[in-house]
N, C-alpha and C positions, 0 to 999 in steps of 0.2 A: 690485841695488846691491850692490857689494863695500865692506866695510868698512876703511878706511885704517888700518894697524897703526901710524901715527906720529900719527895723531889723537889729541887729548888724550882722556883718559877722562871729564871732566866739562867743563862751560862755565858761564860767569856768566849767560848769558841762555838762555831757554826756547827751544823751537822756535818758539813764538810770536813772541818777540823777533826771533830771527833771519829769520823771514818777514816782519816790518815792516822790518826794516833792508834786506832785498833790495827791498822796495816802495818805500821810501824812494830808493834809488839807482837804480831803473828803475821807474815807474809803470805801465809796458806790458811788465813781464817775463811770462814764460809760466809755467805751471804746472809745466812739466818743468823749466824752468830753476831755479825756487825749489827744487823737490826735489833736484836735483842739488847745488846751493850749500849747501845745509842738510844733505843727507844723510839725508833720509827719502822713503818713497815719496809719489808723487803723490796717491794717496788721502788720506794724511795730511795734505797740504799742503790739499787740498781741503775736508777736516774743520776743520782749523785757520782758514783762510780764512772759513769759513762761522761759526763761532765769534767771530772778530774782527768779522765783518759784524754780527752779532746783538748784539753788545758796542756797536756803534755806532764803534768804531775805524776800520774802512774800509768805503768803500763802493766797488762796482764797477760800472762802467759799460761797456757794449758800444759798441765803434767798429767796426762792420763785423763781421769775424770774431774780432777781438782783444778782450781785455779791459783797461781802463785802470782802474787802482785810485787811490783817493784816500784819503789818512789825516787823521782828525780829531786834530791834534796838539794841541789845547788840552785834551782829556781825560786826567784824573789817571791815573796809573799803578794798577792794582787792588789790589795788596797793600797791607796798611796800613803796613808798613814805609816804603814809597815814595810813598804816596799824596799827599804834598805836593808831588810832582814830575809833571810833564805827559810824554806821550807825545813831545813835541817835545823836551823836555829830554834824553830818553832817546837819540832819533835823533841829536840833536846831538853827543852824546857818541860814537855810533857812527861819525858822518862824521867826526870829527877823529881817529879810531883808524886809518881806512883811508886 
C-alpha cells in the first residue's frame, strides 16, 4: 500500500466509520476493496470488521464464497458526545456527501 501524498493528514471519521460507509454503499464489498478504499491493510479491515460485529453494529452472512454485510443502523453511536445519534444518522450524512 502506498501513501497518497495528496491525501489529507486527518479525517473526521475513524477507520471504523470509513468501513461502515463502504459497507453501506455496497453490502457485498470485499475486504480487499474496503482496504483499498480506506487506505489500510486487509488485516486491519478484518480486525475492525470483527470489532464491529462483536459490538453488534454489523452482521456477516456467507452467500456462497462471498460475504454479505448487514448494518444495525438503530444502534447509537458509541462516543458519549454523539451517543444521542444513531448509526443510520451517520450513514445518511455520509450518503449525502457522496
